[in-house]
N, C-alpha and C positions, 0 to 999 in steps of 0.2 A: 673455425666455422661458427657463425652466430647461432643463437638459440632459435628453435622452430617458431614460426609465425602462428599466432593463436587467434581463434574466433570464439567469442562468448555470447551465448543467447540465454536470456532469462525469461522464465514463465512465472505466472502467479502474482502475488501481492506486492505492494511496495516494500515490505520487509525483505522479500527475496531480492528486490532490486538493490537494497542496501547491502545485503550479503554479497551480491555480485560485485559491487564497488569494492568491498573488502578484498575479495579474491583478485580483482583486477589490480588494485593498488599493491598488493603483496607481490604479484608476478611482475609488475612494472619495476618494482624495487629490485627484483632479481635479474633484470635485463631482458625480459621478454617484450615483444612488441605485438600489437593487436591489429587485425584487419576487420573491416566492416563487411567483408564478403566471405562466406563460408567456403566457396570454391577455391579461394586463395590460401586457406589455412592448412598447415600440416597437422595441427592439433585443434580439435573442436571441443569446447566445453559447453555443457548444457546444465543450467541450474533449474531444477524442476519444482513443480507443485504437486501435492497429492492429497490436498485437503478434502475434496469431495470427488465423486466419481467422474464428473466432467473434467476436472483438473487432471485426474489420473490419466484419462483417455487422451487429453491434449498432450500430456508429457510423453506418453508412449508413442503417439504419432510423430512428435518432434524427434524422438530418438531414431525412429525409422527413417524419417525424412533426412535428417542430418547424416545418418550412416551411409546414405547413397553417395556422399562425396568421397567415401573411401574407395568407390569404384570409378567414379567419373571426375574426381578432382584430385587435389594434392594431399588430402587428409589421410593420415596413417594411424591416428589415435583419437578415439572418442571417449571423453570422460563425462560421466553423468553424475551429478551431485544434487544435494538438497533433500527436500521432503520425501520425494518418491522413493529413492533408495533407502532413506532412513526408515520408512514405513514398510517397504516391501522388499528388503534387500535380497534374501535368499530366493524369493520368488522371481525377482528380476534376473538374477544370475542365470537361471534356467531358461526363462522366457525370452530374454533379449541378449543373446550372445554378441549382438552388434556392438555393445558397449565394452570397451577395453578396460574401463575402470569405473567402479561404483563407489561413491563416497556419500556419507550422510551430511547432516547440516553443520557439523562442527569442525571436523579436522581438516582445515585448509593447509596445515603443515604437511599432512600426508599427501595432499594434491601436489604441493611444491616438490616434495621428495620424489614422488612417482614420475612427475614430468621431467625432473632432472635425470632420473635413471633412463627414461626413454630418450632424452636428448643425447645422452652419451652413447647408447648402443643402438638407437634407431629401430628398436624392435619391441612392440608392446608385449607385456606379460599380463594376462588376465588374472586378477585376484581382487575380488571385492573387499573393500575396507569400510565397514560400517561402524562408526564410533558411537559410544553411548551418548545420550543427549545431556551431558553435563560438562561442557568445555570450561576452560579457565576464563579469565576476564576477557570480555569482548573489547578489543582495541581497534580503533579505526586506522586504516593505512592512509594517512593523509600527508606523509612526508614526501611522496612522489605524486604530484598532482598535475593532471591535464586541466585544460580549461573546463570549468564546471558549467553545467546547464544553469540557466537563471533560477530555476526552481528545482529542488531535488530533496530526496529523503535523507534524514539523519536518524539512525536507529539508536534509541536511548536505552534499551534493555533487551534481553533475550529471555525466551521461555515464558511460562504462564503458571500462576498459582491458582487459577480458577479450575473448577472441576465440573464443567458443563457436561451433561450426560451425552451430548451428541458430538463432542469435539475430541479429536485425537491429538491436538497440538501439544498438550503436556507430555504425551507419550513420545512425540517426535522431537520436541525441542527442550524438554526438561522443565525444571522449576524456574521461577522468576529470578533474574539476575540483572541488576542495574549496572550500567556503566558509571564510572565516576563522573561528577560534574566537570572536573578538570579536563578529562579526555574528550567529553562532548564539546565543551567550549573551545578547546584547542582545534578539534576537527572543524567546527563551524567557522572559526576565525581563518583557518588555512584555506578553506573552500571559498569563503567570502573574498579572500584576496585573489582568488582565481575565477571570480565571476558569479558565485552563488549570491542570489538576492532574496530568495524565499526558502527558508528552512522549514521543511515539513517533518514534524516529529512523529515517529512511528515506533510501536512496540506492540506486543500482544495486548497490553493494557497500559497506556502511557500514564494513566492516573495513579497507578500503583508505584510509579517511579520513586526510587530513593529510600524506601523504608528499610530495605535490606542492607543499606550501606552503613558504615561506621566512620564518622557520625552520620546519622540519618539525614536525608534531604527530602525534597518533594518536587513534584512537577511545577508548582507555582514558583518555587525558588529557582529552578532551572530556567524557566521561561524568563524570569526577571534578569538573570545573568545573560541570557542570549540576547535580550533587548539591547544590551550594552555593546554587542559585537559590532565593530565598525564595518560598514558595507552591507550588512543585512537590512533589508527594507521590510520584510514580512516574516512572521513566524506563524505557522499553522499547526493545529493540534489534531491528530487523528487517533482513533481507537481508545478513547477515554471512557471507561465503563461508567454508567450513570451514578453508581454509588460513590464514585471517586470525585464527583463534581462538588468540590468544597467551596466555601465562601472565599477562602484564600486563593483558589484557582480562578474563580470568577473575577476577583479583584485584579489579579495579574493579567487577565484577558482585557482589561480596560486600557492597557498601554496601547498607544497608537500603532505600534509595530505589529501587534498581535491581531491576526485576522478575526473578524467577528464570525467565527465558524467553529463548530465543534462536531467531530465525528463521535457519536455516542451509541455504541452497539446496544440494541434493546432486545432483538430477536422476536418478542411477542408482547402482548399486553393482557392476555387472559391469565388470571391467577393460577388456574389448574395447569395450563400449559407451561407457564413459567416454573411452577413447582416441579413438574416432570423434567423440565430442562435443567434443573439444578441452578437456576439463576438466583442472584442475590436479593433482588427486590421484587415486590409485588406490583400490581397494576397502578394503584394510587401513588406509590412511591415513584414509579417511573414518570407518571404524569406530573407529579410535583417537581421533579427535576427539570422537566421541560418548562414548566411555568416559572420556576426560579431563574432559569437562564434568560428567558424572555423578559422578565421583569427587570433584571439587572443589566441586560445587554439587549436593548430594543432592536438593534440591527442584526442580531445573531442569526445565522443560518445553521440549522441543526441537521446533520446527516445521520442516518441510522441504517442498520440492516434488519430486515424482518424475514422470518422463516414461516412458510406455510406447509401444511401437511405433516407436522410433527405428530408422533404417535399420541392418540387420544384427542387430537384437535377435532372438536365437533363443529357442526355448521354454526352453532351459536357462538363458539369461540372464534371462528373465522369472521362472523359478522361483527363481533366486538373489535376485531382488528381493523376492519373496514370503517367502523364507526370512529375509531381512534384517528384514522387518517382524515376523515371528514372534519372532526372536531379540532384537531391540533395542527393539521395542514403543514406537516414538516416540509422543509424546503428541499431536502435531498434524501431519497430513500432507495436502497438497493434491496431487491427481493431474491430469495432463492427457495427452492423446494427441498424439504428434508430428504437427505440421502444417507442411509445407515452406513456408518463407518465401522469396519471390523475392529472388535475389541472394545467398543464403547458401550456403556450401559443402554443407550437408546436403541441399539441394534436389536435388543431382545425385549423391548418394552411391549406390553399388550396395546392393542388399538392401533396397529399399523394402518396407515391411510392408503387407499388404492391410488395407483399412479395417475389414473385419469382424473381423479378428484384433485390430486395435487396440482396437476397441470391447469385444471379449470380455475382453481383458487389463485394460482400464480398469475394467470392471465387477467383475472378480475382485479387483483390488487395492483398489478402494473398499470392497467388501464385507468383505474381511479387516480393513482399517483401521477400519471401523465397529464391528466386534466388539471390537477392541483399545480403541477409545475408550469403548465401553460398559462394558468391564471397568474401565477407568481411572476413569470417573465413578462407578461403583458403589463403588470403593475410597475415594471421598471422603465417602460417607455416614457421618455421625457426627463428621466433623472440623469444626473451627472455622477458617474462613479469612477473610482480609481482603477485603472487597468494596468496590469503588469504584462509587458510585451514578451511573448514566447518566441515568435518567429515572424519573419517577413514572408508573405505568401505569394507575392507577385507584383508586377508593375504594369500600368496601362496609362497611355497618354501622359507620361511624366508623373503620374501619381503612384505612390507606393502603398501597398496594402499589407495589413498586419493582422495577426491573431494574438489574443492575449486572454487574460482571465481577470474577472472582478474578484473582490475580496471573498466572495461566497463560493469560489470554484477551485477545488484542489486539482493539481496537474494530473492529466490522463484519467481522471475519474468523473469530474463534473463538466459543466458547460464551457463555452468559449465566447469571446467578444471579438467581432471583426470590425475593422475600421480602416479608413484611408488617411493618407497624410501627404502633403506636398514636400515635407522634409524627411530626410533619412533619420530613422530612430533606431536606437540600440536595443538589443535583447536585454531584458532585465530591468529596463527603466519603467517608471510609473508615469502614466499620462492620464489626464482627465478626459473621459469620453461621455458624450451625451447619447443615450440610447434612443434610437429612432425606430427600430423594428425588432420584433421578437419572433423567435422560432422555437422548435422543440428543445434544442440544446445550444443553439447559437443565437446570440444577440448581435445586432448590427448598430453601428453608431458613427459619430463624427467627433473629432477632437474639439474640446470645449475650452474656452478661456476661463470660465467661471469655476469657482471651487466646487468640490463634490457636495452632494446634498445628503 
């Protein structure tokens, strides 16, 4: 009898998606098969997020939703893994008996072992296994590869060495541990051979990559090596802390394969708030990093995350944040309201901000950034830009329609470009598109013969 059919659902950030690929690759190596429909699976796997309260609630609701297939589908075993069990293990054991297995972020070998035991005796045994956040070397499972998405994430390190007062990630995932360049390049090459065209580099802080290795390496060196991988057309850098934006990295980003795009988490721009957050740079240093990037890379789009309502954030501090948005007009910004995480220093800081004030500030910041983004998109009308095709969306009157992304848009995070073509085009190819209309998050255009501007 063959192995049980599996279904895998992933919640949370791109780093979780990279972890799920690791899990999927390992289980494919061991002879398991996956289905896209939870009702068809005998074993359901859920990779969770627990970074903030909203993510925790989404994960709990997903556990309850998927557990229903144990009554009305073929499912007999529900395994829950990732950040939520790592952070709330014993609590979940009591609160969610629907889960037959709880695993933290690290021990995928335990998952394989437990699934093997279940496959042999067809009877789940409930026993949480939460491993400490210090696994061995993170190695990608790229020896068994399905066809890759045109754009996908490559995780270059695990854990975090920063000690931001609001963040539980170091507690969940442990200290910073870089993968070797050889392993990353081997994964990129194997996946490029199976259809990967845009490698999106992720870690808790990609800019810290390589310092812990012997011999030491750097993100700039890694990017240079990835530019030589045959089949890769784009490399995109996410989650690079501002203090890590070196001249060497900026120089590496000038390579034509590297997207003029940098995700640079800033969190705030008020000096007192930054100090309370335990961030590494002050306001003027953050602004200086933005100016340096734009001077050296005129086409760069900067993405960041900003938090409102952190303990001690005054109205004046919040106005300084809005003023920063007006002055620097960052191309991509994600906002969130402070949510105290158990066990973090910020949980007990004085000056906790009222929830209604947080929501008001969040709405005001989002509205201001929406206007900035609309003006940015309007400025692209008439320009010809390179677009990587993600998917064909339909066909009408013999004309095919596609969605893709310009160089300033990360997959599943930023905007899209829609256009039509008389010819059939393949996923992952680059085409020049003249932008004709702009919307909130979707640009529209037509294929152009002339080069990009």
